[in-house]
C-alpha positions in Angstrom: -4.5 -51.4 7.1 -6.7 -49.1 9.1 -3.7 -47.1 10.3 -2.4 -46.6 6.7 -5.8 -45.4 5.5 -6.1 -42.9 8.3 -2.6 -41.4 7.6 -3.4 -41.2 3.9 -6.6 -39.2 4.5 -4.9 -36.9 6.9 -2.2 -35.7 4.4 -4.5 -33.4 2.3 -6.1 -31.9 5.4 -2.6 -31.1 6.8 -1.5 -29.6 3.5 -4.7 -27.4 3.3 -4.2 -26.4 6.9 -0.6 -25.3 6.3 -1.7 -23.2 3.2 -4.4 -21.5 5.3 -1.9 -20.8 8.1 0.6 -19.2 5.7 -2.2 -17.2 4.0 -3.5 -16.1 7.4 0.0 -15.0 8.6 0.5 -13.1 5.4 -2.8 -11.2 5.7 -2.2 -10.5 9.4 1.4 -9.3 9.1 2.0 -8.0 5.6 2.3 -4.3 4.9 3.0 -2.5 1.6 5.4 0.4 1.2 8.1 1.9 -1.0 11.8 2.2 -0.6 13.7 5.0 -2.4 17.4 4.7 -3.3 18.3 8.3 -4.1 21.9 7.5 -4.9 21.0 5.1 -7.7 17.7 6.8 -8.8 15.7 3.6 -8.0 12.6 2.7 -6.1 11.1 -0.6 -4.9 7.4 -1.1 -4.2 7.5 -3.6 -1.4 5.5 -5.9 0.6 6.9 -6.4 4.1 6.2 -9.9 5.3 7.8 -11.7 8.3 10.8 -9.4 8.1 11.3 -9.8 4.4 11.0 -7.0 1.9 9.6 -8.4 -1.3 9.7 -6.3 -4.5 11.6 -5.3 -7.6 13.9 -2.3 -8.1 12.8 0.1 -10.9 14.3 3.3 -12.1 12.6 6.6 -11.3 14.3 8.6 -13.9 11.1 9.1 -15.9 9.5 10.7 -12.8 10.1 14.5 -12.7 7.5 15.9 -10.2 6.2 15.6 -6.7 2.6 16.5 -6.0 0.1 16.3 -3.2 -3.3 14.8 -3.9 -6.2 14.8 -1.5 -8.7 12.0 -1.1 -11.0 10.4 1.4 -10.6 7.1 3.1 -13.9 5.8 4.3 -15.2 3.0 6.4 -18.6 1.7 5.7 -20.5 -0.8 7.7 -24.1 -2.0 8.4 -26.0 -1.6 11.6 -29.1 -3.5 12.5 -31.5 -1.5 14.7 -35.0 -2.8 15.4 -34.9 -4.9 12.2 -34.0 -1.8 10.2 -30.8 -2.0 8.1 -28.9 1.3 8.0 -25.5 2.1 6.5 -23.1 4.4 8.2 -20.2 5.9 6.3 -17.3 7.6 8.1 -14.9 9.5 5.9 -11.4 10.9 6.7 -9.6 13.3 4.4 -6.0 12.3 3.6 -3.2 14.0 1.8 -1.0 11.8 -0.3 2.4 12.6 -1.7 3.0 11.2 -5.1 6.0 11.0 -7.5 4.7 11.8 -11.1 5.9 11.6 -14.6 6.2 14.8 -16.7 2.7 14.5 -18.1 1.3 13.4 -14.7 -0.3 10.3 -16.2 1.8 7.9 -14.1 2.1 8.2 -10.4 3.6 6.4 -7.5 2.3 7.0 -4.0 5.2 7.8 -1.5 3.4 8.8 1.7 0.0 9.4 3.2 -0.8 11.9 5.9 -3.9 13.0 7.8 -2.6 16.6 8.2 -2.0 18.9 5.2 1.0 20.6 6.8 2.9 17.4 7.3 2.2 16.4 3.7 3.4 19.7 2.4 6.7 19.6 4.4 7.3 16.0 3.3 6.6 16.8 -0.4 9.0 19.8 -0.2 11.7 17.7 1.4 11.3 14.8 -1.1 11.3 17.2 -4.1 14.6 18.7 -2.8 16.2 15.4 -2.0 15.2 13.7 -5.3 16.0 16.8 -7.5 12.3 17.0 -8.6 9.9 19.9 -8.8 6.9 20.3 -6.4 4.0 20.9 -8.7 0.2 20.9 -8.7 -1.3 17.7 -10.2 -2.5 18.4 -13.7 -2.5 15.5 -16.2 -2.1 16.5 -19.8 
């Protein structure tokens, strides 16, 4: 009887442990991205997890423009020095290449660069390959 009770109590702990293991693996190995199928005018926002590409194909026919938007990616953290709490913020400028609808209200990020030159070349290449126009972001 004691053995059966021990096994019965162990089952929920094992189940919770497996769920936490799978969640941990996902958080440690998952990456997001986008796959473009130029031939069929489709794209798929994906999550790469353990060699699988999870996502749904969608048409990009309503997207007409390519644009570069700039932004900052920052990293904030706390430091404790002599019982004084200080916040340090490091910021890095990034250049993001987006696919936009005609009115620029909808956008899909395609690539992110730290250097403006690389973003410009990539945007020009993508606009040419996808038959879209390289424009300045201006929602209407």
